[in-house]
C-alpha positions in Angstrom: 19.9 12.5 2.9 20.5 9.1 1.4 17.5 7.2 0.1 16.0 5.0 2.8 15.9 1.2 2.3 14.7 -1.6 4.6 17.4 -3.8 6.2 17.3 -7.0 8.1 20.2 -7.0 10.7 21.2 -10.2 12.5 23.0 -9.8 15.8 24.3 -12.5 18.0 23.9 -12.5 21.8 25.1 -14.7 24.7 22.7 -15.5 27.5 25.0 -16.2 30.4 22.5 -17.7 32.8 20.9 -19.9 30.2 24.2 -21.0 28.6 22.9 -20.3 25.1 23.6 -18.0 22.2 20.8 -16.2 20.4 20.6 -14.9 16.8 18.1 -12.0 16.4 17.0 -10.5 13.1 15.6 -7.0 13.4 14.2 -4.7 10.7 15.4 -1.1 10.1 15.0 1.7 7.6 18.3 3.3 6.9 20.3 5.1 4.3 23.1 2.6 4.2 24.2 -0.8 5.5 26.5 0.8 8.1 23.6 3.0 9.4 21.3 -0.1 9.7 24.0 -2.0 11.6 24.6 1.0 13.9 20.9 1.3 14.7 20.7 -2.4 15.3 23.7 -2.4 17.6 22.2 0.5 19.6 19.1 -1.5 20.0 21.2 -4.6 21.0 22.6 -2.6 23.9 19.0 -1.7 25.0 18.0 -5.4 24.6 20.9 -6.6 26.8 20.2 -3.9 29.5 16.5 -4.9 29.6 17.4 -8.6 30.1 20.3 -8.0 32.5 22.0 -11.3 31.9 22.6 -11.1 28.1 25.7 -9.7 26.3 26.0 -8.6 22.7 28.8 -10.5 21.1 29.7 -7.6 18.7 28.7 -9.7 15.7 26.2 -8.1 13.2 25.4 -8.8 9.6 22.9 -6.9 7.4 20.9 -7.6 4.3 19.3 -4.8 2.2 15.8 -5.8 1.3 14.1 -5.1 -2.0 11.1 -3.0 -1.4 8.9 -2.8 1.7 8.4 -5.7 4.1 5.2 -7.5 3.6 3.9 -11.1 3.8 6.5 -13.5 2.6 9.2 -10.8 2.3 12.8 -11.9 2.6 14.2 -10.1 5.6 17.6 -11.8 5.8 19.8 -13.9 3.5 23.3 -15.3 4.0 25.2 -17.4 1.5 28.1 -19.6 2.5 30.3 -21.7 0.3 30.5 -25.3 1.3 31.3 -28.7 -0.3 29.2 -30.5 2.3 26.2 -32.5 1.1 22.9 -30.9 2.2 22.2 -33.1 5.2 25.7 -32.7 6.6 25.6 -28.9 6.0 22.3 -28.5 7.8 23.6 -30.7 10.7 26.8 -28.7 11.0 25.3 -25.2 10.9 21.6 -25.4 11.7 20.2 -28.6 13.2 23.0 -29.7 15.6 20.6 -31.0 18.2 21.6 -28.2 20.6 19.1 -25.6 19.4 16.2 -24.3 21.5 13.3 -23.6 19.3 9.6 -23.1 19.6 
C-alpha cells in the first residue's frame, strides 16, 4: 500500500436552480493524487444527490499537502501564469462582482 498523504481536492458544481457555480475544496487521505481525486469525485456524486438540483461539472484539481492538516495549513494551491497587473487579475478571476460569499 502506498504511503498516505493529505490532499485538498477542488471540485466545481453547477447549481441549476440558483444559477451559480460552486467551487468546493475537500480534504482526503490517499496514496496518490489520482486516488484523492477519485474519492472526491465519489463524494461529489453523493453531494449532488443530496442536493437534488446540483450537478458535478467533472472538473477536479488536487493539491498534495505537506504534513497533517492543522491551524493555518495550506489545503489547496493553484498557480496560473498571467501578465495582468494584480488588480486586473483579481477582478478577472476572483472578484468579478458576481460571487456569492458569506
